[in-house]
Wavefront OBJ file of the C-alpha trace (Angstrom):
o trace
v 22.916 4.937 -8.780
v 19.652 7.047 -8.087
v 19.632 9.983 -5.682
v 15.962 10.494 -5.418
v 12.512 10.870 -7.117
v 12.069 14.360 -8.672
v 8.816 14.100 -10.589
v 5.874 11.781 -10.694
v 2.940 12.241 -12.843
v -0.806 12.600 -12.085
v -3.095 12.382 -14.973
v -5.713 15.247 -15.044
v -8.288 16.095 -17.615
v -8.013 19.841 -17.471
v -4.775 21.544 -16.376
v -6.723 24.915 -15.272
v -9.054 22.888 -13.109
v -6.168 20.877 -11.805
v -4.402 24.212 -10.837
v -7.420 25.491 -9.016
v -7.672 22.270 -6.995
v -4.084 21.346 -6.284
v -2.851 25.103 -5.810
v -5.864 27.052 -4.632
v -7.565 24.251 -2.610
v -4.720 21.927 -1.514
v -2.139 24.648 -1.144
v 0.616 23.292 -3.286
v 2.671 25.730 -5.448
v 3.378 25.865 -9.061
v 7.033 24.900 -9.672
v 6.934 25.044 -13.569
v 4.317 26.025 -16.116
v 5.858 25.805 -19.696
v 4.124 25.734 -23.007
v 6.158 23.354 -25.063
v 3.925 23.594 -28.113
v 2.839 20.013 -28.224
v 2.023 20.029 -24.454
v 2.032 22.044 -21.230
v 4.594 20.961 -18.725
v 2.984 21.935 -15.429
v 4.286 20.891 -12.160
v 3.447 21.558 -8.582
v 5.047 20.800 -5.079
v 4.549 21.255 -1.428
v 5.631 24.879 -0.678
v 9.300 24.811 0.156
v 9.964 21.445 -1.289
v 10.541 21.960 -5.049
v 12.775 18.923 -5.267
v 9.652 16.742 -5.243
v 7.151 17.637 -7.901
v 3.891 16.346 -9.473
v 3.331 16.698 -13.121
v -0.264 17.465 -13.787
v -0.335 15.841 -17.244
v -3.077 15.492 -19.580
v -3.201 12.022 -21.199
v -2.444 12.286 -24.857
v 0.361 12.643 -27.496
v 3.295 12.529 -27.584
v 3.423 9.992 -24.784
v 0.385 7.924 -25.994
v -1.828 7.713 -28.978
v -5.248 9.358 -28.868
v -6.947 5.941 -28.631
v -4.829 5.104 -25.522
v -5.391 8.558 -24.162
v -9.067 8.046 -24.225
v -8.858 4.755 -22.410
v -6.593 6.396 -19.772
v -9.071 9.380 -19.353
v -11.807 6.746 -18.734
v -9.785 4.989 -16.102
v -9.006 8.367 -14.513
v -12.572 9.317 -14.125
v -13.564 5.814 -12.672
v -10.741 6.199 -10.154
v -9.247 2.957 -11.368
v -5.628 3.956 -11.555
v -4.785 3.442 -7.891
v -3.406 6.011 -5.429
v -2.053 9.114 -7.418
v -0.320 10.678 -4.271
v 0.033 10.528 -0.586
v 0.534 13.881 0.907
v 1.892 14.106 4.399
v 0.939 16.508 7.229
v 1.608 17.193 10.837
v -2.056 16.974 11.821
v -4.432 14.962 9.578
v -7.498 15.801 11.531
v -6.903 19.595 11.258
v -5.959 19.262 7.537
v -9.197 17.206 6.825
v -11.304 19.829 8.643
v -9.619 22.811 6.743
v -10.094 21.068 3.417
v -13.674 19.914 4.197
v -14.474 23.495 4.981
v -13.206 24.523 1.526
v -15.668 21.995 0.066
v -13.344 19.105 -0.636
v -15.166 15.817 -0.599
v -13.590 12.913 1.351
v -13.859 9.331 0.524
v -12.562 8.410 4.097
v -12.525 10.308 7.198
v -9.237 10.470 9.363
v -8.554 6.947 10.609
v -5.702 5.584 12.811
v -3.776 3.093 10.901
v -0.589 1.037 11.902
v 1.582 3.770 10.017
v -0.254 6.931 11.330
v -3.548 8.594 10.809
v -4.746 9.199 7.281
v -7.863 10.021 5.219
v -8.732 9.749 1.536
v -10.264 11.989 -1.190
v -10.586 12.263 -4.945
v -9.487 15.082 -6.971
v -11.929 16.639 -9.500
v -10.902 14.008 -12.163
v -11.253 10.958 -9.934
v -7.674 10.395 -8.858
v -7.433 8.824 -5.443
v -5.326 10.980 -2.975
v -4.498 10.285 0.593
v -3.417 12.547 3.290
v -1.117 10.953 6.151
v 0.126 12.067 9.379
v 2.980 9.637 9.806
v 3.390 8.152 13.275
v 5.809 5.414 14.507
v 4.658 2.098 12.846
v 2.739 -0.200 15.161
v 1.748 -3.736 14.891
v -1.525 -4.539 13.034
v -4.384 -5.351 15.414
v -7.555 -7.389 15.015
v -9.388 -4.042 14.888
v -7.318 -2.989 11.869
v -8.029 -6.455 10.062
v -11.776 -5.939 10.750
v -11.802 -2.501 9.482
v -9.957 -3.455 6.339
v -12.288 -6.446 5.853
v -9.542 -9.032 6.543
v -11.036 -10.841 9.436
l 1 2 3 4 5 6 7 8 9 10 11 12 13 14 15 16 17 18 19 20 21 22 23 24 25 26 27 28 29 30 31 32 33 34 35 36 37 38 39 40 41 42 43 44 45 46 47 48 49 50 51 52 53 54 55 56 57 58 59 60 61 62 63 64 65 66 67 68 69 70 71 72 73 74 75 76 77 78 79 80 81 82 83 84 85 86 87 88 89 90 91 92 93 94 95 96 97 98 99 100 101 102 103 104 105 106 107 108 109 110 111 112 113 114 115 116 117 118 119 120 121 122 123 124 125 126 127 128 129 130 131 132 133 134 135 136 137 138 139 140 141 142 143 144 145 146 147 148 149 150 151
């Protein structure tokens, strides 16, 4: 039936600012930038992985009314749309240090989790992003539960 996921969308409020952040700061590369007249189709991907793209989409017509777009923009800026993307890395702590040196503001420092080491940040619009160094999954510990506020 399905063979993969090619594109997922992240709502941004300004595509030029999004390019500066996702390409210049995070190091992704532009895979398409097409003026369709009614919208700009702008996708980025991890270098060398063009089969999995992120559409940097401005909320608005034709996919939604202007009233709905205003509501979506408000949700984006409040960080209320959940995790926009989880990017993987071979070394979460080194990636964190490199991006912090570029001025990226993180909402969580690298932390060991049952699935690996990850950290969190928000893009310039409020989207929640995570950076994860995947490791073999381990059992959840009491320390994990305490850190998550569940014990």
